[in-house]
C-alpha positions in Angstrom: 57.9 -8.4 44.2 59.2 -11.1 41.9 59.2 -14.8 42.9 62.5 -16.5 42.5 63.1 -20.0 41.1 64.1 -21.2 44.5 60.8 -20.1 46.0 58.9 -21.9 43.2 60.9 -25.2 43.8 60.2 -24.9 47.5 56.4 -24.4 47.0 56.2 -27.4 44.7 58.1 -29.6 47.2 55.8 -28.5 49.9 52.7 -29.4 47.8 54.0 -32.9 46.9 54.9 -33.5 50.6 51.3 -32.5 51.6 49.8 -34.9 49.1 52.0 -37.7 50.2 51.1 -37.0 53.9 47.4 -37.2 53.0 47.9 -40.5 51.1 49.7 -42.1 54.0 47.0 -41.0 56.4 44.3 -42.5 54.3 46.3 -45.8 53.9 46.9 -45.9 57.6 43.2 -45.4 58.5 42.2 -48.2 56.0 44.9 -50.6 57.4 43.5 -50.1 60.9 40.0 -51.0 59.6 41.3 -54.0 57.7 40.5 -52.5 54.3 42.5 -52.2 51.1 42.2 -48.8 49.3 43.0 -48.2 45.7 45.4 -45.3 45.2 42.9 -43.4 43.1 39.8 -44.3 45.1 39.6 -41.0 46.8 39.1 -39.1 43.6 35.6 -38.0 42.5 33.8 -39.8 39.7 30.7 -38.7 37.6 27.5 -39.8 39.4 25.5 -42.4 37.5 21.8 -41.6 36.7 19.5 -43.6 39.0 16.5 -45.3 37.3 13.1 -43.6 37.7 10.7 -45.9 39.7 7.7 -44.2 38.0 9.1 -44.6 34.5 6.4 -47.2 33.6 3.6 -44.9 34.6 4.8 -42.0 32.6 3.1 -41.3 29.2 5.1 -42.5 26.2 7.0 -39.8 24.5 5.9 -38.5 21.2 8.0 -40.0 18.4 10.2 -37.5 16.6 8.6 -36.0 13.4 9.5 -37.7 10.1 11.7 -35.8 7.6 9.6 -33.8 5.1 10.6 -36.3 2.4 9.0 -39.3 4.4 6.1 -37.7 6.2 2.6 -38.0 4.6 1.2 -34.9 2.8 -2.2 -33.5 3.9 -4.0 -30.3 3.5 -7.3 -28.7 4.6 -10.1 -28.0 2.1 -12.2 -24.9 3.2 -15.7 -24.8 1.8 -17.2 -21.3 1.6 -20.2 -19.7 0.0 -18.9 -17.4 -2.8 -22.1 -16.5 -4.8 -25.9 -16.9 -4.6 -25.8 -20.5 -6.0 -22.1 -21.3 -5.8 -19.5 -22.4 -3.3 -15.7 -22.6 -3.4 -13.1 -25.2 -2.2 -9.9 -23.6 -1.1 -6.8 -25.6 -0.1 -4.8 -24.5 3.0 -2.0 -26.0 5.0 -2.9 -28.6 7.7 -1.2 -28.4 11.1 1.9 -30.6 11.6 1.9 -31.7 8.0 3.9 -30.4 5.0 1.9 -28.4 2.5 2.1 -29.9 -1.1 1.4 -26.4 -2.6 -1.8 -24.9 -3.9 -1.3 -26.1 -7.5 -0.9 -29.7 -6.6 -3.8 -29.5 -4.1 -6.1 -28.0 -6.7 -5.1 -30.7 -9.1 -5.9 -33.4 -6.6 -9.4 -31.8 -5.8 -10.2 -31.6 -9.5 -9.1 -35.2 -10.1 -11.2 -36.4 -7.2 -14.4 -34.6 -8.4 -14.0 -34.7 -12.1 -15.9 -38.0 -12.5 -18.9 -36.8 -10.5 -19.2 -33.0 -11.0 -17.6 -30.3 -13.1 -16.0 -27.1 -12.0 -17.8 -23.9 -12.8 -14.8 -22.0 -14.2 -12.3 -24.4 -15.7 -8.8 -23.1 -16.1 -9.1 -20.3 -13.5 -8.2 -22.4 -10.4 -4.5 -21.5 -10.5 -5.4 -17.8 -10.7 -8.0 -17.7 -8.0 -6.5 -20.4 -5.8 -9.8 -22.2 -5.4 -12.3 -24.5 -7.2 -15.9 -23.3 -7.6 -18.9 -25.6 -7.8 -22.7 -25.2 -7.9 -24.5 -25.2 -4.6 -26.8 -28.0 -5.8 -23.8 -30.3 -6.0 -22.6 -29.6 -2.4 -23.6 -33.0 -0.9 -21.8 -34.9 -3.8 -18.7 -32.8 -3.4 -18.5 -33.3 0.3 -18.9 -37.1 0.0 -16.2 -37.4 -2.5 -13.7 -35.2 -0.6 -14.3 -37.2 2.6 -13.3 -40.4 0.8 -10.1 -38.9 -0.6 -7.1 -39.7 1.7 -5.0 -36.7 2.7 -7.9 -34.1 2.6 -9.2 -32.6 5.8 -12.6 -30.9 5.3 -13.8 -27.7 6.9 -17.5 -27.7 5.8 -20.0 -24.8 5.6 -22.1 -24.5 8.8 -25.4 -26.3 8.4 -27.6 -23.2 9.2 -25.7 -21.0 6.8 -26.0 -23.7 4.0 -29.8 -24.0 4.7 -30.3 -20.2 4.3 -28.2 -20.0 1.1 -30.0 -23.1 -0.4 -33.4 -21.5 0.4 -32.4 -18.2 -1.3 -30.8 -19.9 -4.3 -34.2 -20.8 -5.6 -35.2 -17.1 -5.8 -33.4 -16.6 -9.1 -35.0 -17.8 -12.3 -32.5 -17.2 -14.9 -31.1 -13.7 -14.2 -34.4 -12.4 -12.7 -35.1 -12.3 -8.9 -38.3 -13.8 -7.6 -39.7 -12.7 -4.3 -40.1 -16.0 -2.5 -40.7 -14.6 1.0 -43.2 -12.1 2.3 -40.7 -9.4 3.1 -38.8 -9.8 -0.2 -39.2 -7.3 -3.0 -39.5 -7.9 -6.7 -37.1 -6.5 -9.3 -39.7 -3.9 -10.4 -40.0 -2.7 -6.8 -36.2 -2.7 -6.4 -35.8 -0.5 -9.6 -38.4 1.9 -8.2 -36.5 2.2 -4.9 -33.1 2.6 -6.6 -34.7 5.5 -8.5 -35.2 7.3 -5.1 -31.5 7.4 -4.3 -30.0 10.8 -5.1 -28.3 10.9 -8.5 -24.9 11.9 -7.1 -25.0 9.0 -4.7 -25.9 6.5 -7.4 -23.1 7.8 -9.5 -20.7 7.4 -6.6 -21.5 3.7 -6.2 -19.2 1.3 -7.9 -20.8 -1.6 -9.9 -20.3 -4.1 -7.0 -21.6 -1.6 -4.5 -24.7 -1.0 -6.6 -25.2 -4.7 -6.8 -24.9 -4.9 -3.0 -27.6 -2.2 -2.7 -29.9 -4.2 -5.0 -29.1 -7.3 -3.0 -30.3 -5.6 0.2 -33.4 -4.1 -1.4 -34.4 -7.5 -2.9 -34.4 -8.9 0.6 -36.6 -6.0 1.9 -33.7 -4.2 3.6 -32.5 -7.3 5.6 -29.0 -8.3 4.7 -25.4 -8.8 5.9 -22.8 -6.8 4.0 -19.4 -8.4 4.8 -17.0 -6.7 2.4 -13.4 -6.1 3.6 -12.4 -2.9 5.2 -12.2 0.0 2.8 -14.6 -1.4 0.2 -17.5 0.9 1.1 -19.9 -1.0 3.4 -21.1 2.3 4.9 -22.1 3.9 1.6 -24.1 0.8 0.6 -25.9 0.8 3.9 -26.7 4.5 3.6 -28.0 4.0 0.1 -30.4 1.3 1.2 -31.5 3.4 4.2 -32.1 6.3 1.9 -34.9 4.3 0.2 -36.9 4.0 3.5 -36.3 7.4 5.0 -40.0 8.3 4.4 -41.1 5.3 6.5 -39.6 6.5 9.8 -36.3 7.2 11.6 -33.2 5.3 11.0 -31.1 3.8 13.9 -27.3 3.3 13.5 -25.7 1.2 16.2 -21.8 1.3 16.2 -18.8 1.3 18.5 -18.5 4.5 20.4 -15.4 5.5 18.5 -17.2 5.5 15.1 -20.1 7.8 16.0 -18.5 10.9 14.5 -17.4 8.9 11.4 -21.0 7.9 10.8 -22.2 11.4 11.2 -19.7 12.6 8.6 -20.7 9.8 6.2 -24.4 10.7 6.6 -23.7 14.4 6.0 -21.6 13.6 3.0 -23.9 11.2 1.1 -27.3 12.7 2.4 -26.7 16.5 2.3 -30.4 17.2 2.2 -30.5 16.2 5.9 -30.4 19.1 8.3 -28.0 19.1 11.3 -31.0 18.6 13.5 -31.9 15.5 11.5 -28.8 13.6 12.6 -28.7 13.0 16.4 -25.7 11.5 18.2 -26.2 9.9 21.6 -23.3 10.3 24.1 -25.0 10.5 27.5 -28.4 9.8 29.0 -29.5 13.4 28.5 -29.0 12.8 24.7 -32.0 10.4 24.7 -33.9 10.9 21.5 -37.2 10.7 23.4 -36.2 14.0 25.1 -36.1 15.8 21.7 -39.1 17.9 20.7 -38.9 16.3 17.2 -37.7 12.8 16.6 -34.5 13.0 14.4 -34.4 11.2 11.1 -31.2 9.4 11.9 -30.0 8.4 15.4 -26.4 7.2 15.9 -25.8 5.4 19.2 -23.1 3.1 20.6 -23.7 -0.5 21.9 -23.2 0.7 25.5 -25.7 3.6 25.3 -28.2 1.4 23.5 -28.1 -1.0 26.5 -28.6 1.9 29.0 -31.4 3.5 27.0 -33.0 0.1 26.0 -36.5 0.9 27.4 -36.9 4.2 25.6 -35.3 2.8 22.3 -37.8 0.0 22.3 -40.7 2.4 22.6 -39.6 4.1 19.3 -40.7 2.6 15.9 -37.6 2.4 13.7 -37.9 2.1 9.9 -34.5 0.5 9.5 -31.6 -0.4 11.8 -27.9 -0.5 10.8 -25.5 -2.5 13.0 -21.9 -1.7 12.3 -19.1 -4.0 13.3 -21.8 -6.6 14.0 -19.2 -9.3 14.6 -19.0 -7.9 18.1 -22.5 -9.4 18.7 -21.7 -12.9 19.8 -24.5 -15.1 21.3 -24.9 -18.7 21.9 -27.7 -20.8 23.4 -25.9 -20.8 26.7 -25.1 -17.2 27.3 -25.7 -13.7 25.8 -24.1 -10.4 26.8 -26.4 -7.6 27.9 -25.3 -5.5 24.9 -26.2 -8.4 22.6 -29.6 -8.8 24.3 -30.3 -5.1 23.8 -29.5 -5.3 20.1 -31.6 -8.4 19.7 -34.6 -6.7 21.5 -34.5 -3.7 19.2 -33.9 -5.8 16.1 -36.9 -7.9 16.9 -39.1 -4.9 16.8 -37.5 -3.5 13.6 -38.7 -4.6 10.2 -35.5 -4.0 8.4 -31.9 -4.5 9.6 -28.5 -4.2 7.9 -25.5 -5.9 9.4 -22.0 -4.6 8.5 -18.8 -6.5 9.3 -15.4 -7.0 7.8 -14.9 -10.1 9.9 -18.3 -11.9 10.0 -19.0 -14.3 12.9 -21.9 -16.7 12.9 -24.5 -16.0 15.5 -28.3 -16.5 16.0 -28.8 -12.8 15.2 -27.4 -13.4 11.6 -29.4 -16.5 11.0 -32.7 -15.3 12.5 -32.7 -11.8 10.9 -31.7 -13.0 7.5 -34.3 -15.7 7.1 
């Protein structure tokens, strides 16, 4: 049904009449009270914000960040061991500060240190993204970088530095000198390398063979921390192969890697019989229940904890701890699995730690010294 113009005019007149009636009623009520009312006083206005009585006690607001063009430039300098007698300085962005760029940071580091110490590999900083210095110059480098404004230092942990400095004196020229009772001379290392099967030696890449020699020089006690896929397992197996005639080998790894380790052992040590490689899944798989002790036992962290007593009764020639960064211990607390690994490691003469993401712990420091 359509609305006619007459109906529209009548509705508008009624609306205006109602508004006028409301205004007169308000004016009449105000007159009776002796007040004067503004014609627009009945309308709503935006409420004003009341002051906060606790404003003075509130913490001051953080000032807005400066534009990148006005804010100071800072960067972090990470110091890391990169060789037996060398350490590197790598620039990285600092939180809440614009990063000047690696080239500019490397130039600033070099200018800061050029008057006191020289870089080991001049001209390669831009390619590697780091500056490399001799370990004997570590204290001088740290003092100079601390005085330089805009550089935040992330130093090498003290215990790690002490161990590396201690071992740095073991090299005289290019020849390794056995400075500790458990260390082996280069002649002994060459003899042990000769015991590795020829096909396994041929499969080792140059850096892997150097890793094997590194572990043998230290009497089979080392941490191999190559990245994933670079062949940590084959290096550990090659080192363990040199001590197979001294007793059984214990491999401790996450439960999901037990079959992987069995495959690697069968691949690189094919002279081992199926009965020589024993995988522990349940309590009934305890090696002590076997009529003949296997040459290699592969066990998970959890099962090592459950069978700790019987595992401590066995004399192990060498122990391999895979994914060893899972072992985290501090002076305040240690997990039960960590305690089990430490107990077995204490009774084992040789131990190889494998990790793609190394984490400092007392196990690393104590076993590598």
